[in-house]
N, CA, C and O atoms as a GROMACS GRO file, in nm:
protein
  412
    1MET      N    1  13.816  12.788   6.330
    1MET     CA    2  13.677  12.811   6.360
    1MET      C    3  13.599  12.680   6.375
    1MET      O    4  13.515  12.670   6.464
    2PRO      N    5  13.624  12.580   6.289
    2PRO     CA    6  13.549  12.455   6.305
    2PRO      C    7  13.579  12.390   6.440
    2PRO      O    8  13.490  12.326   6.496
    3GLY      N    9  13.699  12.402   6.495
    3GLY     CA   10  13.732  12.344   6.624
    3GLY      C   11  13.654  12.412   6.736
    3GLY      O   12  13.610  12.347   6.831
    4LEU      N   13  13.639  12.543   6.722
    4LEU     CA   14  13.564  12.618   6.823
    4LEU      C   15  13.417  12.581   6.821
    4LEU      O   16  13.355  12.564   6.926
    5LEU      N   17  13.362  12.567   6.702
    5LEU     CA   18  13.221  12.530   6.686
    5LEU      C   19  13.197  12.389   6.739
    5LEU      O   20  13.096  12.362   6.804
    6ARG      N   21  13.292  12.298   6.712
    6ARG     CA   22  13.281  12.162   6.762
    6ARG      C   23  13.286  12.161   6.916
    6ARG      O   24  13.210  12.088   6.979
    7GLY      N   25  13.373  12.240   6.975
    7GLY     CA   26  13.384  12.248   7.122
    7GLY      C   27  13.257  12.304   7.186
    7GLY      O   28  13.212  12.255   7.289
    8VAL      N   29  13.199  12.406   7.122
    8VAL     CA   30  13.075  12.466   7.173
    8VAL      C   31  12.961  12.364   7.162
    8VAL      O   32  12.879  12.352   7.253
    9ALA      N   33  12.956  12.292   7.050
    9ALA     CA   34  12.851  12.192   7.031
    9ALA      C   35  12.865  12.079   7.134
    9ALA      O   36  12.766  12.034   7.192
   10ARG      N   37  12.987  12.036   7.154
   10ARG     CA   38  13.010  11.929   7.253
   10ARG      C   39  12.968  11.976   7.393
   10ARG      O   40  12.906  11.901   7.467
   11THR      N   41  13.003  12.098   7.429
   11THR     CA   42  12.966  12.152   7.559
   11THR      C   43  12.814  12.160   7.573
   11THR      O   44  12.759  12.129   7.679
   12ALA      N   45  12.746  12.200   7.466
   12ALA     CA   46  12.600  12.209   7.469
   12ALA      C   47  12.537  12.072   7.489
   12ALA      O   48  12.440  12.059   7.563
   13VAL      N   49  12.591  11.970   7.423
   13VAL     CA   50  12.539  11.834   7.436
   13VAL      C   51  12.561  11.782   7.578
   13VAL      O   52  12.471  11.723   7.638
   14VAL      N   53  12.681  11.805   7.631
   14VAL     CA   54  12.712  11.758   7.766
   14VAL      C   55  12.623  11.830   7.867
   14VAL      O   56  12.569  11.766   7.958
   15ALA      N   57  12.608  11.960   7.853
   15ALA     CA   58  12.525  12.036   7.946
   15ALA      C   59  12.379  11.994   7.936
   15ALA      O   60  12.311  11.981   8.038
   16GLY      N   61  12.330  11.971   7.817
   16GLY     CA   62  12.191  11.927   7.798
   16GLY      C   63  12.168  11.790   7.858
   16GLY      O   64  12.065  11.766   7.922
   17THR      N   65  12.264  11.700   7.839
   17THR     CA   66  12.253  11.565   7.895
   17THR      C   67  12.256  11.571   8.047
   17THR      O   68  12.178  11.504   8.114
   18ALA      N   69  12.346  11.652   8.101
   18ALA     CA   70  12.356  11.664   8.247
   18ALA      C   71  12.227  11.721   8.305
   18ALA      O   72  12.182  11.676   8.410
   19THR      N   73  12.168  11.818   8.238
   19THR     CA   74  12.043  11.877   8.285
   19THR      C   75  11.930  11.774   8.282
   19THR      O   76  11.851  11.765   8.375
   20ALA      N   77  11.923  11.698   8.174
   20ALA     CA   78  11.818  11.596   8.162
   20ALA      C   79  11.833  11.490   8.270
   20ALA      O   80  11.734  11.449   8.332
   21VAL      N   81  11.956  11.446   8.294
   21VAL     CA   82  11.979  11.344   8.397
   21VAL      C   83  11.946  11.401   8.534
   21VAL      O   84  11.884  11.333   8.616
   22SER      N   85  11.987  11.523   8.559
   22SER     CA   86  11.961  11.587   8.688
   22SER      C   87  11.811  11.600   8.713
   22SER      O   88  11.763  11.574   8.823
   23ASN      N   89  11.738  11.642   8.610
   23ASN     CA   90  11.592  11.654   8.624
   23ASN      C   91  11.527  11.519   8.651
   23ASN      O   92  11.435  11.508   8.732
   24ARG      N   93  11.574  11.417   8.583
   24ARG     CA   94  11.517  11.283   8.602
   24ARG      C   95  11.544  11.232   8.744
   24ARG      O   96  11.456  11.175   8.808
   25VAL      N   97  11.665  11.252   8.792
   25VAL     CA   98  11.700  11.210   8.928
   25VAL      C   99  11.614  11.286   9.029
   25VAL      O  100  11.565  11.227   9.126
   26SER      N  101  11.595  11.416   9.008
   26SER     CA  102  11.513  11.497   9.099
   26SER      C  103  11.369  11.447   9.101
   26SER      O  104  11.309  11.437   9.208
   27ARG      N  105  11.313  11.415   8.985
   27ARG     CA  106  11.176  11.365   8.979
   27ARG      C  107  11.164  11.230   9.049
   27ARG      O  108  11.067  11.206   9.122
   28ARG      N  109  11.261  11.141   9.027
   28ARG     CA  110  11.257  11.010   9.092
   28ARG      C  111  11.268  11.024   9.243
   28ARG      O  112  11.197  10.955   9.318
   29GLN      N  113  11.356  11.112   9.289
   29GLN     CA  114  11.372  11.131   9.433
   29GLN      C  115  11.245  11.191   9.494
   29GLN      O  116  11.202  11.150   9.602
   30ALA      N  117  11.185  11.287   9.425
   30ALA     CA  118  11.060  11.346   9.474
   30ALA      C  119  10.950  11.240   9.480
   30ALA      O  120  10.870  11.238   9.574
   31GLY      N  121  10.947  11.152   9.383
   31GLY     CA  122  10.849  11.042   9.385
   31GLY      C  123  10.873  10.948   9.502
   31GLY      O  124  10.777  10.903   9.565
   32ARG      N  125  10.997  10.919   9.532
   32ARG     CA  126  11.028  10.832   9.646
   32ARG      C  127  10.987  10.898   9.778
   32ARG      O  128  10.931  10.834   9.866
   33TRP      N  129  11.015  11.027   9.789
   33TRP     CA  130  10.977  11.099   9.911
   33TRP      C  131  10.824  11.101   9.926
   33TRP      O  132  10.772  11.082  10.036
   34ALA      N  133  10.756  11.124   9.816
   34ALA     CA  134  10.610  11.125   9.822
   34ALA      C  135  10.558  10.988   9.864
   34ALA      O  136  10.464  10.979   9.944
   35GLN      N  137  10.618  10.881   9.813
   35GLN     CA  138  10.577  10.746   9.850
   35GLN      C  139  10.603  10.721   9.999
   35GLN      O  140  10.520  10.662  10.068
   36GLN      N  141  10.718  10.766  10.048
   36GLN     CA  142  10.749  10.749  10.191
   36GLN      C  143  10.650  10.826  10.278
   36GLN      O  144  10.604  10.776  10.381
   37ASP      N  145  10.616  10.949  10.237
   37ASP     CA  146  10.518  11.028  10.310
   37ASP      C  147  10.384  10.958  10.313
   37ASP      O  148  10.317  10.953  10.416
   38TYR      N  149  10.344  10.904  10.198
   38TYR     CA  150  10.217  10.832  10.189
   38TYR      C  151  10.216  10.711  10.281
   38TYR      O  152  10.118  10.686  10.351
   39GLU      N  153  10.325  10.635  10.281
   39GLU     CA  154  10.333  10.516  10.367
   39GLU      C  155  10.329  10.554  10.514
   39GLU      O  156  10.266  10.485  10.594
   40GLN      N  157  10.395  10.663  10.552
   40GLN     CA  158  10.392  10.707  10.690
   40GLN      C  159  10.252  10.750  10.731
   40GLN      O  160  10.207  10.720  10.842
   41GLN      N  161  10.183  10.819  10.642
   41GLN     CA  162  10.046  10.860  10.671
   41GLN      C  163   9.956  10.738  10.686
   41GLN      O  164   9.869  10.735  10.774
   42GLN      N  165   9.975  10.637  10.602
   42GLN     CA  166   9.896  10.515  10.611
   42GLN      C  167   9.922  10.446  10.745
   42GLN      O  168   9.828  10.400  10.810
   43GLN      N  169  10.048  10.437  10.787
   43GLN     CA  170  10.081  10.374  10.914
   43GLN      C  171  10.018  10.449  11.030
   43GLN      O  172   9.965  10.387  11.122
   44GLN      N  173  10.023  10.581  11.026
   44GLN     CA  174   9.963  10.660  11.133
   44GLN      C  175   9.812  10.639  11.137
   44GLN      O  176   9.753  10.627  11.244
   45TYR      N  177   9.750  10.634  11.020
   45TYR     CA  178   9.606  10.612  11.012
   45TYR      C  179   9.570  10.476  11.069
   45TYR      O  180   9.474  10.463  11.144
   46GLU      N  181   9.648  10.372  11.032
   46GLU     CA  182   9.620  10.238  11.082
   46GLU      C  183   9.640  10.230  11.233
   46GLU      O  184   9.564  10.163  11.303
   47GLN      N  185   9.743  10.298  11.284
   47GLN     CA  186   9.766  10.298  11.428
   47GLN      C  187   9.651  10.366  11.501
   47GLN      O  188   9.611  10.322  11.609
   48GLN      N  189   9.597  10.472  11.442
   48GLN     CA  190   9.484  10.539  11.504
   48GLN      C  191   9.360  10.451  11.500
   48GLN      O  192   9.280  10.450  11.594
   49GLN      N  193   9.343  10.376  11.392
   49GLN     CA  194   9.225  10.291  11.378
   49GLN      C  195   9.227  10.177  11.478
   49GLN      O  196   9.122  10.141  11.532
   50TYR      N  197   9.346  10.121  11.504
   50TYR     CA  198   9.356  10.004  11.589
   50TYR      C  199   9.399  10.036  11.732
   50TYR      O  200   9.420   9.945  11.812
   51ALA      N  201   9.413  10.162  11.763
   51ALA     CA  202   9.453  10.200  11.899
   51ALA      C  203   9.339  10.168  11.995
   51ALA      O  204   9.221  10.174  11.959
   52GLN      N  205   9.376  10.136  12.117
   52GLN     CA  206   9.276  10.108  12.218
   52GLN      C  207   9.207  10.240  12.255
   52GLN      O  208   9.272  10.332  12.305
   53PRO      N  209   9.076  10.249  12.232
   53PRO     CA  210   9.007  10.373  12.268
   53PRO      C  211   8.994  10.387  12.419
   53PRO      O  212   8.982  10.288  12.491
   54GLN      N  213   8.998  10.508  12.464
   54GLN     CA  214   8.982  10.537  12.606
   54GLN      C  215   8.834  10.565  12.632
   54GLN      O  216   8.775  10.654  12.570
   55TYR      N  217   8.776  10.490  12.722
   55TYR     CA  218   8.635  10.505  12.752
   55TYR      C  219   8.618  10.565  12.891
   55TYR      O  220   8.693  10.535  12.983
   56ALA      N  221   8.518  10.648  12.903
   56ALA     CA  222   8.484  10.705  13.033
   56ALA      C  223   8.409  10.599  13.113
   56ALA      O  224   8.339  10.515  13.058
   57GLN      N  225   8.426  10.606  13.243
   57GLN     CA  226   8.353  10.514  13.328
   57GLN      C  227   8.204  10.546  13.320
   57GLN      O  228   8.166  10.663  13.326
   58PRO      N  229   8.120  10.444  13.307
   58PRO     CA  230   7.976  10.471  13.298
   58PRO      C  231   7.925  10.531  13.430
   58PRO      O  232   7.969  10.494  13.538
   59GLN      N  233   7.834  10.622  13.416
   59GLN     CA  234   7.777  10.685  13.534
   59GLN      C  235   7.680  10.589  13.600
   59GLN      O  236   7.610  10.512  13.534
   60GLN      N  237   7.678  10.594  13.731
   60GLN     CA  238   7.586  10.509  13.806
   60GLN      C  239   7.446  10.568  13.798
   60GLN      O  240   7.425  10.686  13.827
   61ALA      N  241   7.352  10.483  13.758
   61ALA     CA  242   7.213  10.528  13.751
   61ALA      C  243   7.155  10.533  13.892
   61ALA      O  244   7.197  10.460  13.981
   62ALA      N  245   7.060  10.620  13.909
   62ALA     CA  246   6.994  10.629  14.039
   62ALA      C  247   6.921  10.498  14.064
   62ALA      O  248   6.856  10.445  13.974
   63PRO      N  249   6.930  10.446  14.185
   63PRO     CA  250   6.864  10.318  14.212
   63PRO      C  251   6.713  10.329  14.195
   63PRO      O  252   6.648  10.419  14.247
   64ALA      N  253   6.660  10.233  14.120
   64ALA     CA  254   6.516  10.231  14.096
   64ALA      C  255   6.448  10.162  14.214
   64ALA      O  256   6.509  10.085  14.288
   65ALA      N  257   6.322  10.191  14.229
   65ALA     CA  258   6.245  10.134  14.340
   65ALA      C  259   6.201   9.993  14.303
   65ALA      O  260   6.089   9.973  14.256
   66ALA      N  261   6.290   9.896  14.323
   66ALA     CA  262   6.265   9.753  14.298
   66ALA      C  263   6.196   9.725  14.164
   66ALA      O  264   6.080   9.684  14.163
   67PRO      N  265   6.267   9.748  14.051
   67PRO     CA  266   6.204   9.721  13.921
   67PRO      C  267   6.184   9.571  13.903
   67PRO      O  268   6.260   9.490  13.955
   68ASP      N  269   6.081   9.538  13.829
   68ASP     CA  270   6.059   9.396  13.806
   68ASP      C  271   6.160   9.343  13.705
   68ASP      O  272   6.235   9.421  13.646
   69GLU      N  273   6.164   9.215  13.685
   69GLU     CA  274   6.266   9.150  13.604
   69GLU      C  275   6.262   9.196  13.458
   69GLU      O  276   6.367   9.213  13.396
   70MET      N  277   6.142   9.216  13.403
   70MET     CA  278   6.129   9.257  13.263
   70MET      C  279   6.184   9.398  13.241
   70MET      O  280   6.253   9.423  13.142
   71THR      N  281   6.155   9.488  13.332
   71THR     CA  282   6.205   9.625  13.321
   71THR      C  283   6.357   9.626  13.331
   71THR      O  284   6.424   9.703  13.262
   72GLU      N  285   6.411   9.542  13.417
   72GLU     CA  286   6.557   9.534  13.433
   72GLU      C  287   6.622   9.486  13.303
   72GLU      O  288   6.724   9.541  13.261
   73LYS      N  289   6.564   9.385  13.239
   73LYS     CA  290   6.618   9.334  13.112
   73LYS      C  291   6.610   9.440  13.003
   73LYS      O  292   6.703   9.456  12.924
   74ILE      N  293   6.500   9.512  13.000
   74ILE     CA  294   6.484   9.619  12.899
   74ILE      C  295   6.590   9.726  12.920
   74ILE      O  296   6.650   9.774  12.823
   75ASN      N  297   6.614   9.763  13.044
   75ASN     CA  298   6.716   9.865  13.072
   75ASN      C  299   6.855   9.816  13.031
   75ASN      O  300   6.935   9.891  12.976
   76GLN      N  301   6.883   9.689  13.059
   76GLN     CA  302   7.013   9.633  13.020
   76GLN      C  303   7.028   9.627  12.869
   76GLN      O  304   7.135   9.654  12.815
   77LEU      N  305   6.920   9.592  12.800
   77LEU     CA  306   6.924   9.591  12.653
   77LEU      C  307   6.948   9.731  12.598
   77LEU      O  308   7.022   9.748  12.502
   78LYS      N  309   6.886   9.831  12.659
   78LYS     CA  310   6.908   9.969  12.616
   78LYS      C  311   7.054  10.010  12.637
   78LYS      O  312   7.113  10.077  12.552
   79GLN      N  313   7.111   9.970  12.750
   79GLN     CA  314   7.252  10.002  12.775
   79GLN      C  315   7.342   9.933  12.673
   79GLN      O  316   7.437   9.993  12.623
   80LEU      N  317   7.311   9.807  12.642
   80LEU     CA  318   7.390   9.737  12.540
   80LEU      C  319   7.378   9.807  12.404
   80LEU      O  320   7.478   9.824  12.333
   81ALA      N  321   7.256   9.848  12.370
   81ALA     CA  322   7.235   9.917  12.243
   81ALA      C  323   7.312  10.049  12.239
   81ALA      O  324   7.368  10.086  12.136
   82ASP      N  325   7.313  10.120  12.352
   82ASP     CA  326   7.389  10.246  12.359
   82ASP      C  327   7.539  10.220  12.340
   82ASP      O  328   7.607  10.294  12.269
   83LEU      N  329   7.590  10.116  12.405
   83LEU     CA  330   7.732  10.083  12.390
   83LEU      C  331   7.765  10.045  12.247
   83LEU      O  332   7.871  10.081  12.196
   84LYS      N  333   7.674   9.974  12.181
   84LYS     CA  334   7.696   9.937  12.041
   84LYS      C  335   7.693  10.061  11.953
   84LYS      O  336   7.776  10.075  11.862
   85ALA      N  337   7.599  10.152  11.979
   85ALA     CA  338   7.589  10.276  11.901
   85ALA      C  339   7.712  10.363  11.919
   85ALA      O  340   7.752  10.433  11.826
   86GLN      N  341   7.774  10.359  12.036
   86GLN     CA  342   7.895  10.438  12.062
   86GLN      C  343   8.019  10.373  12.003
   86GLN      O  344   8.125  10.434  11.999
   87GLY      N  345   8.005  10.248  11.958
   87GLY     CA  346   8.119  10.179  11.901
   87GLY      C  347   8.200  10.102  12.003
   87GLY      O  348   8.307  10.049  11.971
   88VAL      N  349   8.151  10.094  12.126
   88VAL     CA  350   8.222  10.020  12.230
   88VAL      C  351   8.210   9.871  12.204
   88VAL      O  352   8.306   9.796  12.222
   89LEU      N  353   8.092   9.827  12.162
   89LEU     CA  354   8.067   9.686  12.133
   89LEU      C  355   8.054   9.666  11.982
   89LEU      O  356   7.999   9.750  11.912
   90THR      N  357   8.105   9.554  11.935
   90THR     CA  358   8.084   9.517  11.795
   90THR      C  359   7.948   9.448  11.784
   90THR      O  360   7.886   9.417  11.886
   91GLU      N  361   7.905   9.425  11.662
   91GLU     CA  362   7.777   9.358  11.640
   91GLU      C  363   7.778   9.219  11.704
   91GLU      O  364   7.680   9.178  11.765
   92GLU      N  365   7.890   9.147  11.689
   92GLU     CA  366   7.898   9.012  11.745
   92GLU      C  367   7.892   9.015  11.898
   92GLU      O  368   7.823   8.934  11.960
   93GLU      N  369   7.964   9.109  11.958
   93GLU     CA  370   7.962   9.120  12.104
   93GLU      C  371   7.823   9.156  12.154
   93GLU      O  372   7.776   9.104  12.256
   94PHE      N  373   7.757   9.246  12.081
   94PHE     CA  374   7.622   9.287  12.119
   94PHE      C  375   7.527   9.167  12.114
   94PHE      O  376   7.450   9.146  12.207
   95GLN      N  377   7.534   9.090  12.006
   95GLN     CA  378   7.445   8.975  11.993
   95GLN      C  379   7.472   8.872  12.102
   95GLN      O  380   7.379   8.813  12.157
   96ALA      N  381   7.599   8.849  12.135
   96ALA     CA  382   7.634   8.751  12.239
   96ALA      C  383   7.579   8.796  12.375
   96ALA      O  384   7.524   8.715  12.449
   97GLN      N  385   7.594   8.924  12.407
   97GLN     CA  386   7.546   8.975  12.535
   97GLN      C  387   7.393   8.970  12.539
   97GLN      O  388   7.333   8.941  12.643
   98LYS      N  389   7.331   8.998  12.426
   98LYS     CA  390   7.186   8.994  12.420
   98LYS      C  391   7.134   8.851  12.444
   98LYS      O  392   7.036   8.830  12.516
   99ARG      N  393   7.203   8.753  12.382
   99ARG     CA  394   7.165   8.612  12.402
   99ARG      C  395   7.179   8.573  12.551
   99ARG      O  396   7.094   8.503  12.606
  100LEU      N  397   7.288   8.617  12.613
  100LEU     CA  398   7.307   8.586  12.755
  100LEU      C  399   7.197   8.649  12.842
  100LEU      O  400   7.146   8.587  12.935
  101LEU      N  401   7.162   8.771  12.808
  101LEU     CA  402   7.063   8.844  12.886
  101LEU      C  403   6.924   8.783  12.871
  101LEU      O  404   6.850   8.769  12.969
  102LEU      N  405   6.889   8.746  12.748
  102LEU     CA  406   6.754   8.694  12.724
  102LEU      C  407   6.744   8.544  12.749
  102LEU      O  408   6.634   8.489  12.752
  103GLY      N  409   6.855   8.479  12.768
  103GLY     CA  410   6.851   8.335  12.798
  103GLY      C  411   6.848   8.257  12.674
  103GLY      O  412   6.845   8.134  12.678
   0.00000   0.00000   0.00000
């Protein structure tokens, strides 16, 4: 009887150890997969952020009846401001174009 009890105890220890190791390996693998998924999502997000945006061609405005120079500059400034608001121009690009326009 003591040999049988010892064999059952040994089997229980081996089975318990195998279960613990298996659970630990499963948790580590799940953590690695989660990390890989997270990294892939980050890469996709970064690619979307830095992708070249597709812009529609600006519509041609109806020709004005010989606007004076000041009105023309104001209209150009408004167009620049609209492009900046749409995210087409950065703040630096907007300021540079404004300086060129105003002299």
